[in-house]
C-alpha positions in Angstrom: 196.6 -55.2 80.9 199.1 -52.9 82.4 196.8 -52.5 85.5 196.7 -56.2 85.2 200.3 -56.6 85.4 200.7 -53.9 88.3 197.9 -56.1 90.2 199.7 -59.7 90.3 203.2 -58.2 90.3 203.2 -56.8 93.8 201.6 -60.5 94.6 204.4 -62.2 93.0 207.4 -60.6 94.5 206.2 -60.4 98.4 203.8 -63.9 98.1 206.2 -66.9 100.2 202.8 -68.7 99.2 203.0 -68.6 95.4 202.8 -72.6 94.3 199.8 -73.1 97.0 198.1 -70.2 95.2 198.7 -71.7 91.6 197.6 -75.1 92.3 194.2 -73.8 93.8 193.9 -71.5 90.8 194.5 -74.4 88.6 190.6 -75.9 89.8 188.9 -74.3 86.5 191.4 -76.0 84.1 191.5 -79.1 85.7 188.1 -79.7 85.1 188.9 -79.7 81.5 191.7 -82.0 81.6 188.5 -84.5 83.4 188.5 -86.2 86.7 191.7 -87.8 86.7 193.2 -84.2 87.0 191.1 -82.5 89.3 191.4 -85.1 91.7 195.4 -84.7 91.4 194.8 -81.7 91.7 192.8 -82.1 94.7 195.2 -83.8 96.8 198.0 -81.6 95.5 196.4 -78.9 97.2 195.9 -80.4 100.1 199.3 -81.4 101.4 200.5 -78.2 100.7 197.6 -76.3 102.6 198.3 -79.2 105.5 202.2 -78.3 105.3 201.3 -74.5 105.7 198.9 -74.6 108.6 201.1 -77.7 110.0 199.3 -77.7 113.7 197.3 -74.6 112.5 194.8 -77.0 111.1 193.9 -78.6 114.8 193.1 -75.1 115.2 189.7 -74.6 113.5 186.7 -72.9 114.9 183.5 -74.7 113.1 181.2 -72.2 112.5 177.7 -73.1 111.8 177.9 -73.6 108.0 180.6 -75.6 108.5 179.2 -78.0 111.1 176.5 -78.4 109.0 178.3 -79.3 105.9 180.1 -82.0 107.9 176.6 -83.0 109.5 176.1 -84.3 106.0 179.4 -85.7 105.0 178.8 -87.6 108.2 174.8 -88.9 107.2 176.2 -89.8 103.8 179.3 -92.2 105.4 175.9 -93.4 108.2 173.4 -93.8 105.1 175.6 -96.2 103.2 177.1 -98.1 106.8 173.2 -99.2 107.1 173.2 -99.9 103.4 176.2 -102.0 104.0 175.4 -103.8 107.5 171.7 -104.8 105.8 173.6 -106.4 102.9 175.9 -108.3 105.1 173.5 -109.9 107.2 170.4 -109.8 105.7 170.3 -109.5 101.9 173.3 -111.6 101.1 177.1 -109.7 100.6 177.6 -108.0 97.8 181.5 -106.3 96.9 179.7 -103.6 95.7 178.0 -102.7 98.6 181.9 -102.1 100.4 182.9 -100.0 97.4 180.1 -98.4 98.3 181.1 -98.0 102.1 184.7 -97.1 100.5 183.4 -94.4 98.2 181.6 -92.2 101.5 184.2 -92.4 103.1 187.0 -91.3 100.4 183.8 -88.5 100.2 185.3 -87.1 102.8 187.8 -85.7 100.6 185.9 -82.9 99.7 185.2 -81.7 103.4 188.9 -81.5 103.8 189.0 -79.8 100.5 186.7 -77.1 102.6 187.9 -76.5 105.7 191.6 -76.3 104.0 190.3 -73.2 101.8 188.6 -71.8 104.9 191.8 -71.8 107.0 194.2 -70.7 104.8 191.9 -67.5 103.8 191.9 -67.4 107.1 195.8 -67.3 107.4 196.1 -65.1 104.8 197.9 -67.4 103.0 195.4 -68.3 100.1 194.6 -65.4 97.7 191.6 -65.6 95.4 192.8 -62.9 93.0 194.6 -66.2 91.5 191.7 -68.0 91.2 189.7 -65.0 90.2 191.8 -64.5 87.3 191.9 -68.5 86.6 188.5 -68.3 86.4 188.1 -66.1 83.9 190.3 -66.7 81.8 189.1 -70.4 81.5 186.1 -69.6 80.7 187.4 -67.7 77.6 189.7 -70.2 76.7 186.6 -73.1 76.3 184.4 -70.1 75.2 187.3 -69.0 72.2 187.2 -72.4 70.9 183.8 -73.3 70.8 183.3 -70.7 68.7 186.6 -71.8 66.4 184.9 -75.2 66.1 181.1 -74.1 65.2 183.1 -72.0 62.4 185.3 -74.5 60.9 184.2 -77.7 62.1 186.8 -78.6 64.3 188.5 -77.0 67.6 192.0 -75.3 68.2 193.5 -79.1 68.9 191.6 -81.0 65.9 188.4 -82.2 67.5 186.0 -82.4 65.5 181.8 -80.9 65.6 179.3 -82.8 66.2 176.7 -81.2 63.9 174.1 -78.6 66.6 176.5 -79.9 69.4 180.6 -78.4 69.5 181.9 -79.7 72.8 185.5 -78.2 72.5 188.2 -79.8 74.6 185.7 -82.1 76.1 185.5 -84.3 73.4 182.7 -86.8 73.5 181.4 -85.1 76.3 178.4 -82.5 75.7 179.4 -80.0 78.4 181.2 -77.0 77.3 178.2 -75.3 77.8 177.8 -76.3 81.2 181.3 -75.6 81.9 181.1 -71.6 80.3 178.3 -70.9 82.6 179.8 -72.0 86.2 182.8 -69.6 85.2 181.1 -67.3 83.0 180.2 -64.7 85.9 183.8 -64.7 86.7 185.1 -63.8 83.7 182.2 -60.8 83.1 183.1 -59.6 87.0 187.0 -59.9 85.9 186.7 -57.8 82.9 184.3 -55.0 84.9 187.1 -55.0 87.8 189.7 -54.5 85.6 188.4 -51.5 83.7 186.4 -49.9 86.8 188.0 -46.9 86.9 187.4 -46.2 82.5 184.1 -47.0 82.3 183.7 -46.4 78.7 186.0 -49.6 78.1 184.4 -51.2 81.0 180.8 -50.6 79.3 181.9 -51.8 75.8 184.0 -54.6 76.7 181.6 -56.2 79.0 178.9 -55.8 77.0 181.3 -57.9 74.3 182.1 -60.5 76.8 178.7 -61.3 77.9 177.9 -61.4 74.0 180.6 -64.1 73.4 180.0 -66.3 76.2 176.6 -66.7 75.3 177.2 -67.1 72.1 179.4 -70.0 73.1 176.7 -71.5 75.4 174.1 -71.6 72.3 177.1 -72.8 70.0 177.9 -76.0 72.4 174.2 -77.2 72.1 173.5 -76.8 75.6 170.1 -75.3 76.3 169.8 -75.3 80.4 172.9 -73.9 80.5 172.0 -71.3 78.2 168.9 -70.6 80.4 170.7 -70.1 83.8 173.1 -67.8 82.2 170.7 -65.6 81.0 169.4 -65.9 85.0 172.4 -65.2 86.5 172.8 -62.2 84.6 168.8 -61.1 85.1 170.3 -61.4 89.5 173.4 -59.8 88.6 171.1 -56.4 87.7 169.0 -57.3 90.8 172.1 -57.9 93.3 174.4 -54.4 91.8 172.2 -51.6 91.1 175.5 -50.2 89.5 176.0 -52.7 86.8 172.4 -52.4 86.0 172.5 -50.4 83.0 175.4 -52.6 81.3 174.2 -56.1 81.9 170.4 -54.7 80.7 171.9 -53.7 77.7 173.8 -56.6 77.1 171.0 -58.8 77.5 169.2 -56.9 75.4 172.1 -57.3 72.8 172.1 -60.9 73.1 169.4 -61.6 72.4 169.4 -60.2 69.3 172.1 -62.2 68.3 170.7 -65.1 69.5 167.1 -64.6 67.3 170.2 -63.8 64.2 171.4 -66.8 65.2 168.1 -69.3 65.5 167.1 -67.1 62.0 170.2 -68.0 59.7 170.8 -71.6 62.0 168.5 -74.4 60.7 170.1 -77.4 63.1 170.4 -74.7 66.1 166.8 -73.1 65.3 165.3 -76.8 65.7 167.4 -77.5 68.8 166.2 -75.0 70.5 162.7 -74.8 69.4 161.9 -78.0 70.9 163.5 -76.6 74.1 159.7 -75.0 74.4 158.2 -78.7 73.7 160.4 -80.3 76.7 159.3 -77.4 79.3 155.5 -78.2 78.0 156.4 -82.1 78.6 157.6 -81.3 81.9 154.8 -80.0 82.8 151.9 -82.2 81.9 150.0 -84.5 84.2 150.9 -88.2 83.8 147.6 -88.7 84.5 147.0 -87.6 80.3 148.8 -91.5 79.6 148.7 -93.0 82.4 145.8 -94.0 84.7 146.1 -95.3 88.4 149.9 -95.8 87.1 148.8 -98.9 85.5 150.2 -98.5 81.7 147.1 -97.2 79.8 146.3 -99.6 76.7 145.0 -96.7 74.3 148.4 -95.3 74.8 150.4 -97.9 73.9 148.6 -98.3 70.6 149.5 -94.5 69.8 153.1 -95.4 70.5 152.5 -98.3 68.0 151.4 -96.0 65.8 153.1 -92.9 66.6 156.5 -95.2 65.2 155.6 -94.5 61.8 153.8 -91.0 62.1 156.1 -89.6 64.5 153.5 -87.5 65.9 155.3 -86.8 69.0 158.2 -83.8 68.4 159.9 -83.8 72.1 163.5 -85.2 70.7 165.1 -84.1 74.3 166.8 -87.6 74.3 166.7 -88.7 70.5 167.4 -92.2 71.6 164.2 -92.5 73.1 161.1 -92.6 69.9 157.6 -92.3 69.6 155.3 -92.5 72.5 158.3 -92.2 75.3 159.2 -89.2 73.4 156.2 -87.4 74.7 157.1 -88.9 78.5 160.2 -86.7 79.7 162.8 -88.9 81.1 163.5 -86.8 84.1 159.9 -86.8 85.4 160.4 -90.7 84.7 163.7 -90.3 86.5 162.4 -88.7 89.6 159.7 -91.2 89.8 161.8 -93.7 90.4 164.0 -91.9 93.0 161.0 -91.6 94.8 160.4 -95.1 94.7 164.2 -96.2 95.9 163.6 -93.4 98.9 160.5 -95.5 99.9 162.8 -98.7 100.8 164.6 -96.5 103.6 162.5 -93.2 104.2 164.8 -91.4 107.2 168.4 -92.2 106.0 168.2 -93.0 102.4 170.3 -95.8 100.5 173.9 -94.6 100.7 175.9 -93.0 98.1 175.4 -93.9 95.0 172.7 -96.4 95.6 170.2 -95.2 92.9 171.9 -97.2 90.1 171.6 -100.2 92.2 168.3 -99.5 93.9 166.8 -98.6 90.6 167.9 -101.7 88.7 166.6 -104.1 91.4 163.2 -102.8 91.1 163.1 -102.3 87.4 163.0 -105.2 84.6 164.2 -104.8 81.4 161.6 -104.3 78.4 162.7 -104.0 74.4 160.2 -103.0 71.7 160.6 -104.9 68.7 159.6 -102.0 66.8 162.3 -99.6 67.9 164.8 -101.7 69.0 165.1 -99.6 72.3 166.2 -101.1 75.7 163.2 -99.6 78.1 163.8 -99.7 82.0 160.6 -100.6 83.5 159.4 -100.9 86.5 157.5 -104.3 86.1 157.3 -105.4 90.5 154.5 -102.5 91.1 153.5 -102.6 87.6 154.5 -98.9 86.8 155.7 -98.4 83.2 156.4 -94.6 83.9 159.4 -95.5 85.6 163.6 -95.4 84.1 166.6 -96.1 85.5 169.9 -94.1 85.1 173.3 -94.3 87.2 171.4 -91.0 89.3 168.6 -89.2 89.2 169.4 -85.8 87.2 168.7 -83.8 90.0 170.9 -83.1 93.2 167.5 -82.9 95.6 166.1 -86.3 94.2 169.6 -88.2 94.5 169.9 -86.8 97.9 166.6 -87.8 98.6 167.2 -91.2 97.8 170.6 -91.5 98.6 170.4 -89.8 102.3 166.9 -89.3 103.2 165.0 -87.0 104.5 167.7 -86.6 107.3 169.9 -85.5 104.5 167.2 -83.2 102.8 166.6 -81.8 106.0 170.1 -80.4 106.4 170.7 -79.7 103.2 167.2 -77.2 103.7 169.0 -75.8 106.5 172.3 -74.6 104.5 170.0 -73.4 101.9 167.8 -71.2 103.9 171.5 -69.8 105.4 172.4 -69.0 102.1 169.1 -67.4 101.4 169.5 -65.4 104.7 173.1 -64.6 104.3 172.1 -63.0 100.5 168.9 -61.1 101.8 171.0 -59.3 104.7 173.4 -58.7 102.8 172.9 -56.9 99.4 175.5 -53.8 100.2 178.6 -56.7 100.0 177.7 -56.8 96.7 178.1 -53.5 95.7 181.5 -52.9 96.3 184.1 -52.4 93.6 187.0 -54.3 95.4 188.0 -57.9 93.9 186.6 -58.9 96.9 183.2 -57.9 96.3 183.1 -58.9 92.6 184.8 -62.5 93.9 182.4 -62.7 96.3 179.3 -62.0 93.9 180.6 -64.2 90.8 181.1 -66.9 93.5 177.4 -66.2 95.2 175.8 -66.1 91.7 176.9 -69.5 90.1 176.4 -71.3 93.2 172.8 -70.2 93.0 172.5 -71.3 89.8 174.4 -74.6 90.3 172.3 -75.3 93.5 168.6 -74.6 91.3 166.1 -76.9 92.2 164.8 -77.1 88.9 167.3 -78.1 86.6 169.2 -81.6 85.0 172.3 -81.8 87.1 175.2 -84.3 87.3 175.3 -86.2 89.9 176.2 -84.7 93.4 178.5 -87.3 94.5 181.3 -87.1 90.9 184.2 -85.5 91.1 183.2 -82.1 89.3 179.7 -81.7 90.8 181.2 -81.9 94.2 184.7 -79.8 93.7 183.1 -77.4 92.3 180.0 -76.8 94.9 182.9 -77.0 97.5 185.1 -74.5 95.7 182.2 -71.8 95.4 181.0 -72.3 99.3 184.3 -72.2 100.7 185.1 -69.0 98.5 182.0 -67.5 99.9 182.5 -68.7 103.5 185.7 -67.6 103.5 185.4 -64.1 101.7 182.7 -62.9 104.0 184.6 -63.4 107.3 187.6 -62.3 106.2 185.6 -58.7 104.9 183.5 -58.4 108.1 185.9 -60.4 110.5 182.9 -62.2 112.0 181.3 -65.6 111.2 178.2 -66.1 109.4 175.1 -65.7 111.6 
């Protein structure tokens, strides 16, 4: 702790930009408090950033990644504008279309956030060490709260557990595991950085940090974050040769603890046992139950009989029962996203259009035996469709709302990021704080944009802010460390 104090003491005494740094460092905690606080944090940070930059804000030279990111934001606005014009002159004006157009303009605040972070870093106004410490502490705080809630049935502020799910400070939102996973690698690498000169303590505390972070994700009941957390540990092993021994031992220790938890907790065992069935359901061909997109009569009989016999064991979403449990909601959402994308393949249908378009295409069928309202596409007599607010995958959402152009831009950004990592492995193996911050941000971004995971909406406050924060740190730190633009 003495070393930790010495790291920040000099900064606090000599840094005239403490306020803007503290506001930036508050972002991880703002996610805990919700969208309102996060948006306030964005506005406050942008105001302070513009105040410090003044006229320099207009001197920003866009490098290639920033130009492409701007193009992506422009396509969002352009596709939404096309949808608005189409509604206004051809389909009949609806107020929701104007709201969507307004949101596409307001969405530019995230690009402004990226520019200000980038420019403040370039001017040495922003010190990412504050964010490093804040992200590490936020992950640890939520971790301890989740473990406390699992043990006692309520968390440190009195919120009760939801059985197999423990959401901690997030209350009714079951996203605690995702939050921990998002900032876990900042916490792990911060521990390594603080004790880099004390190898014994570094070894023990790093293993301890990995295990308790992993345990908290397990106790949260969020399965996808656990898989991504393990994948992230493997990435660190690949990226940083000096940390391979620590992370390998930690991974083994965590698996042993996880096995122990599964042995003694039947609820968690049941939750994670179903993961295998869900994965298997994702890769099961749809034609096993459907023929040429026409509802199979025999399958319907099986569905009705399964209501009593409970043959199907796919309890990912308990609100779906019997036959429809065997058809993973993710697959049905993806297929619906492709249907809505076909309305405008080139530019898509605009921001937050999926929730409107799928309900326009879909009818509502209520099965008396279940009482569940299952949204099925009746226009083309397809039964394997499902409506929601978004497709629950970033790439399908980008496809349906920005079209082929948006996916093409996203692919270019992904290739630039992959090329950057492959060409610059050496920047991840250093022992400076910059190396650890860049490594944590890079691994976290890889996990966040991993193509095959269920996600929130990329156009929501938390998801967009998180992606922009990681992207801006990576772009800014690379240029600060090497004094040249990303190529």
